[in-house]
C-alpha positions, 0 to 999 in steps of 0.5 A: 500500499502506498502512503498518502501524503496529505498536503493540507496537514503542514499548513493546518498544523502550523496554524493550529500551533499558532492558535494553541499559543493564543489559548488562555491558561491560568496564571499559574500555568502561563509560564509552563506553556510549551512553544507549540510553534517550535514543537510543530516546526521542528517535526516538519523540519525533521520529517519533511526537509524538502518542504520546510526550512529556514525560510518557511521558519522565518515566514511562520515566525513573522506570523506568529509575531503578528498573532501574538503581538510580540516584537516583530522578528523575535519569533522569526529569529527563534524559529530561524535559529531552531531551523538551522540547528535542526537542519544541521543535525537532522541526519542524527536526530531523525534516527535517535530513539524517541527518548533521545530525540525528546531529550534533543528537543528539550535541549533545543527548547532550552536554547530557545529560552536562552535566545529569548532571554538574550533578546530581552536583555538587549532590549531592556525587557524584564526577563521571563519568571523563573518558572518559564525555564520549566517550559522546555521540560513540558516540551520535552514530555509532549514531544513523543505524543506530538510526534506519534500524532503528527505521524498518523495524520500525515501518513494516513493510509488511503482507505 
């Protein structure tokens, strides 16, 4: 059986990731919000590099900046850095066992927090609360089920 590559899954998944970032959370959980856009983009960078690269990461980042009302270019910078690192190590990461892949994603999300802190430091914006440094752990835990779900949708067989 041939696998059907659903062309609609990529844009819909990125749109859903943007919308997940906009969902309100209680104040206590707000700092723990995973960076959904980075997780979904990382999936596509690993699984479909012919369709997604730094250019798409930049465009999606700008869309995220507009949707979230953040500094124009901040999300774009964060996602381009993520795309560059994943593109560089894709051959290794793609064949890691899921536990190592999740750990790698946690490290990439931690790196993202460092980039955010550096940008905020340069701009004189107050740093995020210390609880925000736990968000990469949430992303690490969400990576295996997200990867599995995205694979199921992307590789759905024709009935």
